N, CA and C atoms as an extended XYZ file, in Angstrom:
534
Properties=species:S:1:pos:R:3:atomname:S:1:resname:S:1:resid:I:1 pbc="F F F"
N       104.134       96.295       78.365 N   MET     1
C       103.535       95.059       78.803 CA  MET     1
C       104.303       93.882       78.209 C   MET     1
N       104.572       92.922       79.007 N   LYS     2
C       105.330       91.752       78.613 CA  LYS     2
C       104.388       90.763       77.907 C   LYS     2
N       104.805       90.266       76.745 N   VAL     3
C       104.006       89.313       75.998 CA  VAL     3
C       104.339       87.910       76.497 C   VAL     3
N       103.318       87.104       76.846 N   PRO     4
C       103.607       85.749       77.324 CA  PRO     4
C       104.257       84.928       76.210 C   PRO     4
N       105.020       83.909       76.635 N   TRP     5
C       105.764       83.098       75.679 CA  TRP     5
C       104.877       82.488       74.598 C   TRP     5
N       103.620       82.131       74.957 N   PHE     6
C       102.759       81.494       73.977 CA  PHE     6
C       102.220       82.474       72.942 C   PHE     6
N       102.377       83.788       73.211 N   GLY     7
C       101.947       84.801       72.259 CA  GLY     7
C       103.020       85.137       71.245 C   GLY     7
N       104.206       84.616       71.456 N   LYS     8
C       105.322       84.894       70.542 CA  LYS     8
C       105.392       83.848       69.452 C   LYS     8
N       106.002       84.251       68.373 N   ALA     9
C       106.252       83.297       67.299 CA  ALA     9
C       107.208       82.225       67.812 C   ALA     9
N       107.162       81.045       67.242 N   ARG    10
C       108.011       79.933       67.704 CA  ARG    10
C       109.480       80.321       67.721 C   ARG    10
N       109.944       81.015       66.721 N   SER    11
C       111.351       81.382       66.636 CA  SER    11
C       111.743       82.373       67.726 C   SER    11
N       110.761       83.111       68.268 N   GLU    12
C       111.062       84.071       69.325 CA  GLU    12
C       111.049       83.452       70.707 C   GLU    12
N       110.434       82.298       70.866 N   ARG    13
C       110.308       81.666       72.176 CA  ARG    13
C       111.646       81.231       72.747 C   ARG    13
N       112.437       80.583       71.942 N   CYS    14
C       113.747       80.161       72.412 CA  CYS    14
C       114.634       79.945       71.197 C   CYS    14
N       115.896       80.113       71.424 N   GLU    15
C       116.856       79.844       70.366 CA  GLU    15
C       117.315       78.418       70.521 C   GLU    15
N       117.351       77.733       69.401 N   TYR    16
C       117.811       76.355       69.435 CA  TYR    16
C       119.312       76.304       69.255 C   TYR    16
N       119.923       75.326       69.918 N   ALA    17
C       121.359       75.141       69.804 CA  ALA    17
C       121.690       74.681       68.390 C   ALA    17
N       122.715       75.285       67.856 N   ARG    18
C       123.209       74.899       66.521 CA  ARG    18
C       124.446       74.035       66.716 C   ARG    18
N       124.952       73.521       65.623 N   ASN    19
C       126.147       72.692       65.671 CA  ASN    19
C       127.284       73.386       66.405 C   ASN    19
N       127.416       74.711       66.197 N   GLU    20
C       128.518       75.467       66.821 CA  GLU    20
C       128.414       75.415       68.347 C   GLU    20
N       127.205       75.476       68.878 N   GLU    21
C       127.044       75.416       70.329 CA  GLU    21
C       127.487       74.064       70.859 C   GLU    21
N       127.130       72.991       70.166 N   PHE    22
C       127.524       71.668       70.625 CA  PHE    22
C       129.031       71.463       70.481 C   PHE    22
N       129.611       71.967       69.414 N   VAL    23
C       131.076       71.892       69.270 CA  VAL    23
C       131.727       72.631       70.423 C   VAL    23
N       131.192       73.784       70.770 N   SER    24
C       131.735       74.561       71.886 CA  SER    24
C       131.598       73.814       73.209 C   SER    24
N       130.452       73.165       73.428 N   VAL    25
C       130.259       72.385       74.657 CA  VAL    25
C       131.288       71.270       74.712 C   VAL    25
N       131.482       70.562       73.612 N   PHE    26
C       132.441       69.457       73.611 CA  PHE    26
C       133.872       69.947       73.795 C   PHE    26
N       134.181       71.138       73.300 N   GLU    27
C       135.522       71.694       73.486 CA  GLU    27
C       135.718       72.165       74.920 C   GLU    27
N       134.768       72.928       75.436 N   CYS    28
C       134.899       73.514       76.773 CA  CYS    28
C       134.776       72.479       77.879 C   CYS    28
N       133.981       71.462       77.670 N   GLU    29
C       133.694       70.460       78.689 CA  GLU    29
C       134.372       69.127       78.392 C   GLU    29
N       135.367       69.157       77.532 N   ARG    30
C       136.013       67.918       77.057 CA  ARG    30
C       136.462       67.024       78.206 C   ARG    30
N       137.162       67.571       79.189 N   VAL    31
C       137.679       66.762       80.283 CA  VAL    31
C       136.535       66.154       81.096 C   VAL    31
N       135.540       66.953       81.413 N   ARG    32
C       134.415       66.447       82.203 CA  ARG    32
C       133.614       65.389       81.432 C   ARG    32
N       133.403       65.612       80.139 N   LEU    33
C       132.654       64.639       79.339 CA  LEU    33
C       133.459       63.347       79.173 C   LEU    33
N       134.759       63.484       78.981 N   GLN    34
C       135.591       62.300       78.866 CA  GLN    34
C       135.603       61.529       80.181 C   GLN    34
N       135.685       62.219       81.288 N   ARG    35
C       135.656       61.558       82.605 CA  ARG    35
C       134.322       60.832       82.794 C   ARG    35
N       133.231       61.505       82.425 N   LEU    36
C       131.909       60.891       82.539 CA  LEU    36
C       131.827       59.621       81.726 C   LEU    36
N       132.261       59.664       80.479 N   SER    37
C       132.178       58.471       79.632 CA  SER    37
C       133.086       57.363       80.136 C   SER    37
N       134.255       57.708       80.642 N   LEU    38
C       135.152       56.688       81.180 CA  LEU    38
C       134.598       56.047       82.451 C   LEU    38
N       134.043       56.855       83.320 N   LEU    39
C       133.473       56.296       84.539 CA  LEU    39
C       132.294       55.391       84.249 C   LEU    39
N       131.496       55.746       83.268 N   LEU    40
C       130.328       54.920       82.930 CA  LEU    40
C       130.738       53.634       82.219 C   LEU    40
N       131.642       53.724       81.278 N   THR    41
C       131.994       52.554       80.474 CA  THR    41
C       133.101       51.720       81.120 C   THR    41
N       133.922       52.339       81.973 N   ALA    42
C       135.066       51.675       82.617 CA  ALA    42
C       136.034       51.109       81.581 C   ALA    42
N       136.089       51.753       80.433 N   ASN    43
C       136.926       51.281       79.325 CA  ASN    43
C       137.231       52.486       78.439 C   ASN    43
N       138.506       52.812       78.243 N   SER    44
C       138.831       54.035       77.515 CA  SER    44
C       138.387       53.991       76.045 C   SER    44
N       138.504       52.834       75.402 N   GLU    45
C       138.053       52.752       74.004 CA  GLU    45
C       136.540       52.900       73.903 C   GLU    45
N       135.815       52.255       74.800 N   ALA    46
C       134.355       52.396       74.806 CA  ALA    46
C       133.977       53.826       75.164 C   ALA    46
N       134.748       54.452       76.059 N   GLY    47
C       134.490       55.843       76.406 CA  GLY    47
C       134.641       56.766       75.214 C   GLY    47
N       135.667       56.536       74.412 N   LYS    48
C       135.870       57.340       73.195 CA  LYS    48
C       134.720       57.120       72.212 C   LYS    48
N       134.336       55.872       72.055 N   ARG    49
C       133.225       55.559       71.154 CA  ARG    49
C       131.935       56.205       71.637 C   ARG    49
N       131.731       56.164       72.951 N   CYS    50
C       130.548       56.788       73.567 CA  CYS    50
C       130.521       58.289       73.282 C   CYS    50
N       131.648       58.965       73.476 N   LEU    51
C       131.708       60.402       73.231 CA  LEU    51
C       131.510       60.750       71.760 C   LEU    51
N       132.083       59.949       70.885 N   THR    52
C       131.937       60.198       69.458 CA  THR    52
C       130.484       60.071       69.046 C   THR    52
N       129.827       59.035       69.533 N   ARG    53
C       128.400       58.864       69.220 CA  ARG    53
C       127.554       59.979       69.821 C   ARG    53
N       127.896       60.392       71.037 N   ALA    54
C       127.152       61.476       71.671 CA  ALA    54
C       127.322       62.766       70.868 C   ALA    54
N       128.527       63.020       70.416 N   PHE    55
C       128.788       64.221       69.616 CA  PHE    55
C       127.950       64.195       68.333 C   PHE    55
N       127.958       63.068       67.650 N   ARG    56
C       127.153       62.937       66.423 CA  ARG    56
C       125.672       63.157       66.700 C   ARG    56
N       125.188       62.578       67.781 N   GLU    57
C       123.763       62.724       68.117 CA  GLU    57
C       123.427       64.174       68.456 C   GLU    57
N       124.322       64.829       69.191 N   CYS    58
C       124.063       66.223       69.568 CA  CYS    58
C       124.043       67.146       68.355 C   CYS    58
N       124.980       66.993       67.449 N   ILE    59
C       125.003       67.906       66.294 CA  ILE    59
C       123.862       67.617       65.324 C   ILE    59
N       123.253       66.448       65.459 N   SER    60
C       122.103       66.162       64.585 CA  SER    60
C       120.798       66.586       65.248 C   SER    60
N       120.869       67.003       66.529 N   SER    61
C       119.676       67.462       67.234 CA  SER    61
C       119.298       68.846       66.736 C   SER    61
N       118.024       69.031       66.470 N   SER    62
C       117.587       70.321       65.973 CA  SER    62
C       116.595       71.021       66.886 C   SER    62
N       116.232       70.383       67.984 N   SER    63
C       115.208       70.974       68.825 CA  SER    63
C       115.641       71.072       70.290 C   SER    63
N       116.910       71.395       70.502 N   VAL    64
C       117.427       71.550       71.852 CA  VAL    64
C       117.694       73.036       72.077 C   VAL    64
N       117.150       73.561       73.144 N   SER    65
C       117.349       74.958       73.480 CA  SER    65
C       118.810       75.217       73.795 C   SER    65
N       119.306       76.409       73.439 N   LYS    66
C       120.687       76.782       73.734 CA  LYS    66
C       120.991       76.632       75.221 C   LYS    66
N       120.023       77.032       76.058 N   GLU    67
C       120.234       76.985       77.494 CA  GLU    67
C       120.403       75.556       78.000 C   GLU    67
N       119.918       74.593       77.264 N   TRP    68
C       119.960       73.201       77.682 CA  TRP    68
C       121.048       72.395       76.982 C   TRP    68
N       121.880       73.032       76.192 N   ALA    69
C       122.881       72.315       75.389 CA  ALA    69
C       123.819       71.471       76.250 C   ALA    69
N       124.324       72.035       77.346 N   LEU    70
C       125.244       71.284       78.202 CA  LEU    70
C       124.531       70.120       78.880 C   LEU    70
N       123.377       70.368       79.460 N   SER    71
C       122.619       69.302       80.121 CA  SER    71
C       122.253       68.201       79.141 C   SER    71
N       121.824       68.600       77.951 N   TRP    72
C       121.442       67.645       76.914 CA  TRP    72
C       122.666       66.806       76.529 C   TRP    72
N       123.817       67.444       76.369 N   THR    73
C       125.034       66.737       75.985 CA  THR    73
C       125.393       65.677       77.023 C   THR    73
N       125.344       66.050       78.302 N   ARG    74
C       125.703       65.103       79.359 CA  ARG    74
C       124.713       63.933       79.380 C   ARG    74
N       123.428       64.221       79.157 N   ARG    75
C       122.430       63.152       79.129 CA  ARG    75
C       122.642       62.235       77.932 C   ARG    75
N       123.019       62.793       76.804 N   VAL    76
C       123.282       61.986       75.617 CA  VAL    76
C       124.505       61.087       75.846 C   VAL    76
N       125.511       61.598       76.529 N   VAL    77
C       126.679       60.766       76.856 CA  VAL    77
C       126.233       59.612       77.751 C   VAL    77
N       125.428       59.897       78.743 N   ILE    78
C       124.934       58.854       79.648 CA  ILE    78
C       124.140       57.792       78.870 C   ILE    78
N       123.228       58.254       78.009 N   ARG    79
C       122.412       57.308       77.230 CA  ARG    79
C       123.268       56.435       76.322 C   ARG    79
N       124.275       57.044       75.686 N   ASN    80
C       125.161       56.275       74.807 CA  ASN    80
C       125.984       55.261       75.596 C   ASN    80
N       126.438       55.641       76.779 N   ALA    81
C       127.193       54.691       77.612 CA  ALA    81
C       126.292       53.527       78.021 C   ALA    81
N       125.059       53.816       78.376 N   ILE    82
C       124.132       52.754       78.735 CA  ILE    82
C       123.929       51.804       77.549 C   ILE    82
N       123.743       52.362       76.381 N   ASN    83
C       123.554       51.536       75.191 CA  ASN    83
C       124.780       50.685       74.872 C   ASN    83
N       125.956       51.247       75.038 N   LEU    84
C       127.192       50.504       74.753 CA  LEU    84
C       127.448       49.390       75.764 C   LEU    84
N       127.178       49.661       77.039 N   VAL    85
C       127.595       48.738       78.088 CA  VAL    85
C       126.471       47.812       78.548 C   VAL    85
N       125.278       48.339       78.726 N   MET    86
C       124.251       47.576       79.429 CA  MET    86
C       123.133       47.030       78.563 C   MET    86
N       123.036       47.453       77.327 N   SER    87
C       121.913       46.998       76.498 CA  SER    87
C       122.077       45.544       76.111 C   SER    87
N       121.088       44.731       76.429 N   PRO    88
C       121.153       43.347       75.986 CA  PRO    88
C       121.047       43.286       74.471 C   PRO    88
N       121.922       42.529       73.874 N   GLY    89
C       121.909       42.420       72.419 CA  GLY    89
C       122.483       43.635       71.737 C   GLY    89
N       122.973       44.592       72.520 N   GLY    90
C       123.598       45.783       71.956 CA  GLY    90
C       124.991       45.467       71.475 C   GLY    90
N       125.657       46.471       71.034 N   GLU    91
C       126.990       46.286       70.501 CA  GLU    91
C       127.949       45.918       71.619 C   GLU    91
N       128.816       44.970       71.358 N   THR    92
C       129.805       44.589       72.355 CA  THR    92
C       130.964       45.573       72.302 C   THR    92
N       131.690       45.667       73.401 N   LEU    93
C       132.779       46.624       73.490 CA  LEU    93
C       133.961       46.238       72.617 C   LEU    93
N       134.060       44.980       72.229 N   ASP    94
C       135.197       44.585       71.417 CA  ASP    94
C       134.861       44.580       69.926 C   ASP    94
N       133.869       45.326       69.549 N   ASN    95
C       133.492       45.449       68.152 CA  ASN    95
C       134.676       45.991       67.360 C   ASN    95
N       134.900       45.485       66.191 N   THR    96
C       136.069       45.881       65.406 CA  THR    96
C       135.877       47.202       64.689 C   THR    96
N       134.675       47.699       64.598 N   ARG    97
C       134.434       48.993       63.982 CA  ARG    97
C       134.975       50.095       64.876 C   ARG    97
N       135.960       50.837       64.422 N   ASP    98
C       136.556       51.867       65.256 CA  ASP    98
C       136.042       53.222       64.854 C   ASP    98
N       135.189       53.789       65.697 N   GLU    99
C       134.626       55.099       65.437 CA  GLU    99
C       135.361       56.187       66.177 C   GLU    99
N       136.252       55.821       67.097 N   SER   100
C       136.871       56.815       67.960 CA  SER   100
C       137.950       57.618       67.246 C   SER   100
N       138.533       57.102       66.196 N   GLY   101
C       139.634       57.794       65.558 CA  GLY   101
C       139.220       58.654       64.391 C   GLY   101
N       137.972       59.055       64.326 N   ASN   102
C       137.520       59.792       63.144 CA  ASN   102
C       137.740       61.289       63.255 C   ASN   102
N       138.304       61.777       64.348 N   GLY   103
C       138.647       63.186       64.449 CA  GLY   103
C       137.520       64.125       64.831 C   GLY   103
N       136.326       63.622       65.076 N   LEU   104
C       135.229       64.504       65.447 CA  LEU   104
C       135.415       65.071       66.841 C   LEU   104
N       135.930       64.275       67.747 N   VAL   105
C       136.106       64.695       69.131 CA  VAL   105
C       137.572       64.507       69.504 C   VAL   105
N       138.181       65.519       70.068 N   ALA   106
C       139.566       65.426       70.482 CA  ALA   106
C       139.660       64.814       71.869 C   ALA   106
N       140.580       63.880       72.028 N   PHE   107
C       140.785       63.219       73.320 CA  PHE   107
C       142.199       63.483       73.795 C   PHE   107
N       142.326       63.643       75.074 N   SER   108
C       143.631       63.805       75.669 CA  SER   108
C       144.060       62.457       76.236 C   SER   108
N       145.168       61.957       75.771 N   GLN   109
C       145.658       60.662       76.245 CA  GLN   109
C       146.030       60.715       77.717 C   GLN   109
N       146.381       61.881       78.226 N   ASP   110
C       146.811       62.006       79.617 CA  ASP   110
C       145.649       61.938       80.587 C   ASP   110
N       144.427       62.169       80.133 N   ASP   111
C       143.279       62.193       81.040 CA  ASP   111
C       142.891       60.806       81.519 C   ASP   111
N       142.919       59.812       80.655 N   SER   112
C       142.427       58.496       81.003 CA  SER   112
C       143.127       57.872       82.203 C   SER   112
N       144.460       57.795       82.235 N   PRO   113
C       145.098       57.176       83.397 CA  PRO   113
C       144.826       57.932       84.692 C   PRO   113
N       144.772       59.238       84.651 N   ALA   114
C       144.504       60.010       85.859 CA  ALA   114
C       143.107       59.732       86.378 C   ALA   114
N       142.142       59.700       85.485 N   VAL   115
C       140.761       59.409       85.902 CA  VAL   115
C       140.675       58.008       86.486 C   VAL   115
N       141.301       57.071       85.818 N   ILE   116
C       141.227       55.681       86.278 CA  ILE   116
C       141.894       55.546       87.644 C   ILE   116
N       143.019       56.201       87.844 N   ALA   117
C       143.718       56.123       89.134 CA  ALA   117
C       142.896       56.761       90.251 C   ALA   117
N       142.300       57.935       89.988 N   ASP   118
C       141.537       58.624       91.005 CA  ASP   118
C       140.242       57.928       91.362 C   ASP   118
N       139.658       57.237       90.417 N   TYR   119
C       138.341       56.656       90.629 CA  TYR   119
C       138.333       55.140       90.460 C   TYR   119
N       139.442       54.500       90.769 N   GLU   120
C       139.538       53.071       90.593 CA  GLU   120
C       138.476       52.309       91.363 C   GLU   120
N       138.139       52.788       92.575 N   SER   121
C       137.116       52.095       93.367 CA  SER   121
C       135.757       52.138       92.686 C   SER   121
N       135.486       53.213       91.920 N   ILE   122
C       134.223       53.308       91.196 CA  ILE   122
C       134.252       52.378       89.980 C   ILE   122
N       135.375       52.357       89.284 N   LEU   123
C       135.473       51.522       88.093 CA  LEU   123
C       135.393       50.034       88.406 C   LEU   123
N       135.735       49.670       89.651 N   ASP   124
C       135.676       48.265       90.034 CA  ASP   124
C       134.267       47.817       90.439 C   ASP   124
N       133.335       48.730       90.535 N   LEU   125
C       131.973       48.381       90.909 CA  LEU   125
C       131.304       47.548       89.815 C   LEU   125
N       130.340       46.723       90.190 N   PRO   126
C       129.522       46.043       89.164 CA  PRO   126
C       128.821       47.110       88.293 C   PRO   126
N       128.496       46.741       87.075 N   GLU   127
C       127.949       47.706       86.108 CA  GLU   127
C       126.789       48.534       86.656 C   GLU   127
N       125.781       47.868       87.152 N   LEU   128
C       124.594       48.589       87.632 CA  LEU   128
C       124.972       49.553       88.751 C   LEU   128
N       125.748       49.109       89.696 N   ASP   129
C       126.145       49.956       90.823 CA  ASP   129
C       126.955       51.153       90.318 C   ASP   129
N       127.861       50.900       89.379 N   ARG   130
C       128.671       51.991       88.823 CA  ARG   130
C       127.793       53.019       88.117 C   ARG   130
N       126.865       52.562       87.296 N   PHE   131
C       125.986       53.484       86.589 CA  PHE   131
C       125.134       54.293       87.561 C   PHE   131
N       124.572       53.626       88.552 N   VAL   132
C       123.737       54.320       89.527 CA  VAL   132
C       124.565       55.340       90.296 C   VAL   132
N       125.754       54.955       90.681 N   PHE   133
C       126.631       55.876       91.426 CA  PHE   133
C       126.951       57.113       90.600 C   PHE   133
N       127.386       56.901       89.365 N   VAL   134
C       127.769       58.031       88.519 CA  VAL   134
C       126.559       58.895       88.206 C   VAL   134
N       125.452       58.303       87.845 N   ILE   135
C       124.279       59.071       87.444 CA  ILE   135
C       123.663       59.809       88.642 C   ILE   135
N       123.463       59.105       89.735 N   CYS   136
C       122.781       59.728       90.890 CA  CYS   136
C       123.706       60.589       91.752 C   CYS   136
N       124.881       60.070       92.064 N   VAL   137
C       125.752       60.774       93.003 CA  VAL   137
C       126.582       61.826       92.288 C   VAL   137
N       127.292       61.445       91.230 N   LEU   138
C       128.188       62.383       90.568 CA  LEU   138
C       127.451       63.366       89.667 C   LEU   138
N       126.405       62.896       89.002 N   GLU   139
C       125.667       63.766       88.060 CA  GLU   139
C       124.410       64.368       88.681 C   GLU   139
N       124.082       63.978       89.886 N   ASN   140
C       122.942       64.525       90.625 CA  ASN   140
C       121.582       64.327       89.946 C   ASN   140
N       121.427       63.232       89.247 N   TYR   141
C       120.109       62.889       88.712 CA  TYR   141
C       119.274       62.298       89.845 C   TYR   141
N       117.989       62.451       89.738 N   SER   142
C       117.112       61.842       90.725 CA  SER   142
C       117.091       60.324       90.549 C   SER   142
N       116.679       59.620       91.581 N   MET   143
C       116.561       58.170       91.483 CA  MET   143
C       115.544       57.794       90.385 C   MET   143
N       114.505       58.603       90.283 N   TYR   144
C       113.469       58.355       89.261 CA  TYR   144
C       114.052       58.480       87.847 C   TYR   144
N       114.804       59.572       87.600 N   ASP   145
C       115.434       59.729       86.277 CA  ASP   145
C       116.411       58.611       85.985 C   ASP   145
N       117.181       58.231       87.004 N   CYS   146
C       118.147       57.139       86.854 CA  CYS   146
C       117.418       55.849       86.498 C   CYS   146
N       116.330       55.574       87.190 N   ALA   147
C       115.552       54.371       86.924 CA  ALA   147
C       115.024       54.372       85.486 C   ALA   147
N       114.574       55.526       85.009 N   LEU   148
C       114.079       55.612       83.635 CA  LEU   148
C       115.213       55.383       82.632 C   LEU   148
N       116.352       56.016       82.861 N   LEU   149
C       117.482       55.869       81.955 CA  LEU   149
C       117.953       54.408       81.878 C   LEU   149
N       118.006       53.755       83.019 N   LEU   150
C       118.518       52.388       83.085 CA  LEU   150
C       117.456       51.324       82.880 C   LEU   150
N       116.200       51.749       82.767 N   ASP   151
C       115.075       50.831       82.616 CA  ASP   151
C       115.043       49.822       83.760 C   ASP   151
N       115.163       50.367       84.967 N   ARG   152
C       115.135       49.571       86.193 CA  ARG   152
C       114.074       50.134       87.126 C   ARG   152
N       113.757       49.375       88.149 N   SER   153
C       112.778       49.859       89.124 CA  SER   153
C       113.462       50.808       90.103 C   SER   153
N       112.629       51.615       90.775 N   LEU   154
C       113.171       52.486       91.809 CA  LEU   154
C       113.822       51.660       92.927 C   LEU   154
N       113.257       50.520       93.198 N   ARG   155
C       113.826       49.643       94.229 CA  ARG   155
C       115.241       49.202       93.844 C   ARG   155
N       115.436       48.821       92.582 N   ASP   156
C       116.769       48.426       92.101 CA  ASP   156
C       117.765       49.575       92.286 C   ASP   156
N       117.332       50.774       91.944 N   ILE   157
C       118.216       51.950       92.044 CA  ILE   157
C       118.532       52.235       93.494 C   ILE   157
N       117.521       52.178       94.357 N   ASN   158
C       117.726       52.429       95.777 CA  ASN   158
C       118.681       51.401       96.386 C   ASN   158
N       118.520       50.138       96.048 N   GLU   159
C       119.407       49.103       96.552 CA  GLU   159
C       120.839       49.328       96.080 C   GLU   159
N       121.011       49.713       94.820 N   ALA   160
C       122.356       49.994       94.301 CA  ALA   160
C       122.977       51.178       95.032 C   ALA   160
N       122.176       52.193       95.291 N   LEU   161
C       122.702       53.354       96.031 CA  LEU   161
C       123.171       52.961       97.420 C   LEU   161
N       122.460       52.085       98.075 N   HIS   162
C       122.884       51.625       99.393 CA  HIS   162
C       124.183       50.837       99.302 C   HIS   162
N       124.328       50.032       98.254 N   ARG   163
C       125.557       49.239       98.096 CA  ARG   163
C       126.773       50.128       97.853 C   ARG   163
N       126.573       51.266       97.196 N   VAL   164
C       127.718       52.117       96.836 CA  VAL   164
C       127.912       53.280       97.812 C   VAL   164
N       127.308       53.199       98.959 N   GLY   165
C       127.427       54.275       99.935 CA  GLY   165
C       128.845       54.632      100.305 C   GLY   165
N       129.726       53.642      100.428 N   ASN   166
C       131.127       53.914      100.780 CA  ASN   166
C       131.843       54.710       99.692 C   ASN   166
N       131.567       54.403       98.436 N   GLN   167
C       132.208       55.143       97.346 CA  GLN   167
C       131.781       56.597       97.377 C   GLN   167
N       130.541       56.865       97.742 N   ALA   168
C       130.063       58.243       97.805 CA  ALA   168
C       130.857       59.022       98.844 C   ALA   168
N       131.143       58.393       99.962 N   ARG   169
C       131.950       59.067      100.987 CA  ARG   169
C       133.379       59.290      100.509 C   ARG   169
N       133.940       58.326       99.785 N   GLN   170
C       135.301       58.468       99.271 CA  GLN   170
C       135.389       59.607       98.263 C   GLN   170
N       134.410       59.718       97.381 N   VAL   171
C       134.405       60.791       96.386 CA  VAL   171
C       134.246       62.125       97.084 C   VAL   171
N       133.425       62.183       98.111 N   SER   172
C       133.256       63.403       98.875 CA  SER   172
C       134.579       63.819       99.498 C   SER   172
N       135.320       62.875      100.005 N   GLU   173
C       136.642       63.164      100.583 CA  GLU   173
C       137.593       63.655       99.519 C   GLU   173
N       137.568       63.065       98.308 N   LEU   174
C       138.409       63.529       97.201 CA  LEU   174
C       138.082       64.975       96.845 C   LEU   174
N       136.791       65.310       96.809 N   ASP   175
C       136.368       66.668       96.495 CA  ASP   175
C       136.852       67.643       97.559 C   ASP   175
N       136.799       67.225       98.837 N   ASP   176
C       137.251       68.078       99.922 CA  ASP   176
C       138.739       68.361       99.814 C   ASP   176
N       139.515       67.366       99.404 N   ILE   177
C       140.966       67.538       99.265 CA  ILE   177
C       141.285       68.501       98.126 C   ILE   177
N       140.594       68.350       97.014 N   SER   178
C       140.867       69.225       95.870 CA  SER   178
C       140.138       70.519       96.047 C   SER   178
């Protein structure tokens, strides 16, 4: 007879991700995470800072299931990009504190120009439109989740999605080619 999850001890219900799992996620998904941070921030230095902060936040997390480590990591990158770029009164991108060179996360210098060249039309979008496009279209978040992350109304998100409809078709064409 199978014991229901609530009948098990807490440690038996799920295994929590340890630092090693997050390090592995950042190593295995480095290119995708770097692309995500660059598309959101539209700035390679801010993208590096975003990833470094996301890495620190992930390894300090103690209650994330192993199965959710990748999803959690991507969400943390998105939240950090939002805080860096869109938060009123938040840190400006030209802050002199350099956190990107601390060696916690490895970056490939060759990735940034390729991402920028392939997605230049996305990077040229206004901030809100770019965030909505990346979060909803590229990351497949619901409009509701996007609205919560960006602290905007569903109407704002819907309007932004309509404005970026052409970029969605262009990205779809890029995916078809590759």
